[in-house]
N, C-alpha and C positions, 0 to 999 in steps of 0.2 A: 296586445299593446303594452308598452312599458312606461308607466307614469304619464300617459297622454290619452286624451279623449275621455268622454263620459263613461262612468262605470255604473250600470244598474245593479241592484242587489236583489238576489232571489229570496224575498222575505214574505211572499204572498201565496197562500193557498186558499181556496174558497171557504174551508171550514176551520181555518186556524184561529185560535184565540189571540187576543192582543199579546199576552205573554209569550205565546209560541212565535209570533211574528217578531217580537223584540228579541227573543233568544237567537233568532237567525242573525242578528247583528253581533252576537258574541258578548262576552263579559265587557263591562265598562272599563275605562282606562285605569281607575284606581284599584279595582279588583285584579286586573291583569298585573299591575305593578306589585300588589301584594304577593301574588303567586310567583312572580319573577324573583322577588327577594326572599321568599320563604326559604328557610334553611341557611341563609347567608348571614353570618355574624358580622355586624358592622365593626369597623376598626376599633379595637379596644383603646382606651385612654383618649378618645376623641369625643367631644360633645356631638350628639346626633343633631343634625341640621336638616329640616324638611323644607326643600325648595321645590317640591312637586306640585303642591296645591296653590292655586291662585287666590289665596285668602288674605286680604290686606291685614297687616298687624300693626299698622300705624295707630296712634291714639285717635279716637274719634272726638268730635267736638263736644265739649262738656255740656253744651246747651241741650244735647239730645236727652240726657237723663233728666235734666231739669224740666224740660218741656213735657216729657212723659209723666213725670211726677205731678206736674201742675194739672194735667188732664186725667188724673187717675179715676175720677168719678165716671169718666166716659167709658171705662171698661165694663160698666154695667149697662151699656146701650149697644143695640145692633147698629153697625155703621151702614150708610147707604151704599148700595152696589156701585153707583156712579162716582163715589167719593164726595168729599165736601167742596164747597165753593172756594174755600180757602186754599185747599190743595190744588184744585184745578187751575185756579188763577195763578198760583205761584209757578206751576209747571208751564203754563202758557207764557208767562212773563219771562221765565228762564229761556225757553226756546227762542223767543223773539230777541232776547238780549244776546244769547250765546251765538245765534246764527244770523244775526244782523237782519232780522225780518221786520217789515213795517209793522208797527203796533196795530193790533187788531187782525193780523194775518192768521193767528191761531185762535180759534173759537174754543174757549175752555169746555163748553158743554157738548160740542159736536166733534171736536178733533182730538180729545184726550180721554183716556180711561186709566184708572189706577190698576196696578197689578202687584202681586206679592213677590216682587223681584222679577227680573227680566226672564229668568228661566221658565216661570209659569206661563208668561205671555207668549214666549217663543214656541212652547209646546202647544198651547191651546189654539193658537191661530191656525194651525194646520187643520184642526177638527172643525173650524169654522169655515175655511175657504176651499178646502179640497172636497170636491163633490163625490157622492157615492159612486162606486164603480158602475160604468155603463158599458157600451161597446168597447171603448178604449180606456185602459186604466190610466187615471191621471198621474202626472209626473210631479215630483217635488225635487227641485234642483238645490244642491248644497255644495259648498266648497270641500275640497279634500286636500289637507286635513280639515277637521270640522269639530264643532262643539256637539257633544253627544245629544243634547236636547233636540237638535235639528233632525238627526236621524231617527230618534225616538218618536218625534212628531210625525215625520213622514210615514213611518211604518204604522204608528197608531191610528192615523187617518185612513189607512187603507191605500195610500198612494204608493207609487213606485219611486223610491229614492234613487236619484241619479247623481253620483259623485263626480264632480268636475275638478281635475287637478289644479291646485294653486301652488305652483312650484317657482323656483328661481327663474325659469325660462319664461314664465308668464307674469313676472313681477310679483309673485306670491299672491296674486289675485286670480280667481277662477275666470277662465275665458268662456263666458256663457254665450258670447256673440258668434262663436264658430260651431255651435251645436246644430245638428240637422234640423230642418224645418219640421220633420215629423215628430221630433222630441219637443220642440217649442210649442207646437200646436196642441200637444197634450199637457202642457205645463199649467198647473194651477197655482203653484207657490214657488218662490225662489228665495233662498236665504243668502244673505251677505253679511259678513262681520267686518266692520271698519270702524276703528283700527282692528286689524285682524289678530285673533288668537289662533295659532301661536306665533305667527311670523312677524307681528309688530309693524306691518305696513298699513297704509290707508288709501282708500280710493280717492282719486282726484275728481275734479268737477266733470272732466270729459268722460271719465269711466262711468260715473253716476248718471250723467245725462244720457249716455247711450243705453244704459241698463233700464233706466226709467222709460225710455222710448220703447225698448223691447217689451217691457211689461205691458205697456199700453197697446202695442201693436198686437200682442198675442193674448191679451186679456187676463194675465195672471197677476197675483199680488207679489210685490217685492217687499220682503220683510228684512229690514236692515238693522242688525244688532249693533247698536252704537254705545254699548255699556262702557267701553274704554275711551269714550270721546274726550274726557277731561284729563286723561293721563297721556301726555304727549311730551316730546322732547323740545323741538324748536318751533314747530308750526302747528297751530290748532287745526285739526282735520276738518274739512268741510263736511256738512251734513246733507243727508238725502232731502230733507225738507227745505234746506237752503237752496239746493239746486232746483227743486220743484218751484220755489218762489220766483226763480229767474225764468221759468218757462210758462207756457200756457197749460191749462189742465189742472190747476190747483194741486191738491195732494192726491189726486186720483191714482189708484193702484199702488200706493206707497204707504207703508207703515214703518215707524222707527220704534226701537225698543231701548229704554234707558233704565238705569238702576242707580241707587245710591250706594251699593255695595263697594264699588271701586272709587267713585267720585268722592265719597265722604267717609270711606273706611268703616262702613257699618254693615258688613255682610249679614249679620244676625238680625238686622231690622226688617229684612225681607220687604223692601218697598221699592217700587219703580212705577213706570207708566209706559203705555203704548200711545202713539199719536200719529195722525195722518188722515187717510181717507175716511171721510165721515160715514159713508155707507158701511165700510168694513168695521169701523168703531162701533156703530149701532148693532151690527150683527154679532160682534165680539161680546158686547155687553149682554145681549140677549142669551147667548150661549153660556156666558159665565154665570148668569143668574141661576142656571141649572147645575153648574158643574164645580164651582170654586168658592172658597170662603172670601168674604169681604175683608179689606184691609182695616184693622181696628182704628178707631177714632184717635187714640193717643198717638199711634204710629203716623197717621195722616198729618196730625198737627206738627210733630217733630219733622216729618218729611217736607212739609210746606216751608218751615223755617230754613231747612238745609238747602232747598232749591232757591230760596231768596238770598242765601249767603254765598258769595263767591270767594271771600277772603281765605277761608280755610282750604279751599281747593288749590289756590296759588301755593300755599305752604306745602301741601301734599305733593304737588307737581315738583316743587323744588327739591323735596326729599328724594323723589325717584330720580331726578336728574343727577343728584350727587351719587346715587347708586350706579347709574349708567356710567358716570365718570370713573368710578372705582373699578367696574368691570372692564372698561376699556383700558385702564392702566394695567390690570392684571393679565388680560388675554390678548391685547394688541390685535394683530390680524390672524390670530390662531383660530381654528375651528370655523372659519368663515364668519368671525365676529362682525356684527353690524349693530350699531346703536339702533334700537327700535324707534321708528317714527312715533309710535304710540303703543299703548299697553305697558306692562311692567315685566314682559317676558324676554329672555334671551332664547334665540333659536339657533343652536350650535350644531354645526355639521361635524360629527365625530365618527362618521363612516358607518358605525353600527350602534344605533341608540340603545338597544337592549344590552349589549355587551358593555357599553360605557356606563350605563345605569347600575349594572351589577358591580362593576369595578369601583365605581365611586362609592357605592354602599359598603363594599367589603374593605376597601383601602382607605377611605376618607370619611366614613360614616355620614355621607351626604346623599340625600334622597332627591332624585330628579326624575322627570317623566320621559320615558322613551317616546320619540316622535311617532313611531309606528302605532302606538296605542291611541293616537289622536287622528289617525288616518285609516282609510279603508283600502284593502288590497293585501295580497300576499307577496312577500319578497320584494323584488324591484318594482312591482306594481303599486306598492304603498309608498306614496311620496314622502311620508314622514320617517321612513325606516332609517335614513342615515343620521337623524337628528336626535337631540335631547332638548326638552323645554325646561328652562330654569326660571322659576318665578321669583323675582326680586321683591318679595313682600315683607321680608324681615327688616330689622334696623340696619343702619349703615355698618356697624361693627360686624354683625353676623354676615352681611353681604360681602364685606371684605374678606372674611374668613372663608366663605363659601367659594368665591371665585378664585381665591388663592389655592384652595384644595383642588379645584378643577385644573388649574394651570399646572400644579405639581403632580397630579395623578395621571392625567391623560397625555399620551404621547402624540 
């Protein structure tokens, strides 16, 4: 098959260690990028620009440092695994405010758990909900291209990762609905990123409604990575819990993952939350008590204040829109340019992402990520192969410089 249909990964043998199973996935995207550019000298007399890593470089709210300083005595205390009432209440209120939920819909103590950034939660949830192998190996569904934590989680849990293409033909969202029944019957966990990294699209209410129904029909957990939910262009993306609230069944089978890294430009704070199905939240907290550090009390205090404050997010969103405008002026309709509905990534079709990344480094001192390194498959079977991902995380001047270099360098 060429870019279509589910793709299982041969990552399991009975006696394989976790590292051996992870090795079957190959090197991570940034290690592969380092190897690709090794020995290539970036263009002399040009300032090196790194637009490969999705690390926001916007100024973070000044209140963060002040709040952490005010709570410095709390560094001497163990934080509670379940988080503080202050943090949980701020998260529940934000979810209800952001997704137009009736007050009281989100129970802070049963529907929410703190995590040290969304990556931790997205990895650990597979260890919680994917059963030990029995007669039939459990399946973990994930989009292709994908976030590396999804694949690591699937393999780490002993599940069978099945990559489902998310291409232009499918609206850049995975078509989980056409999977064979025998795959769905073995599915324990399904990942969705909305807004999607790297394509910048988000699932609408109809798509989410169908996927939630599928999760409930086949009894799997739907894990929706919504960490880019506050970085959008024209319309705020609908959330999975918002759709759940419109249906019967409460939050059953659905978990959403959020982080302050993108929303508040504090990737180093390592603070986020998982919310949704109360049974899954209880199981997650039980597992996390054995496996993960708690979020420090000063971090929880600063996080609560950030979830309570929407003003700085509006300013951040406006800054990204200005960078989308700059990219649109520089690139026009070249490379299949499309303003992202959400996220801060450009997903550009340059025909050969690896070749383009090397050329941009050699001729323009610009570092971008080949799309193939975010996808699974060889050659034309890898849906990311024709693309590069460009992270518009720097300031407006650097962004203008970077997109001008792309326009001038690539034919």
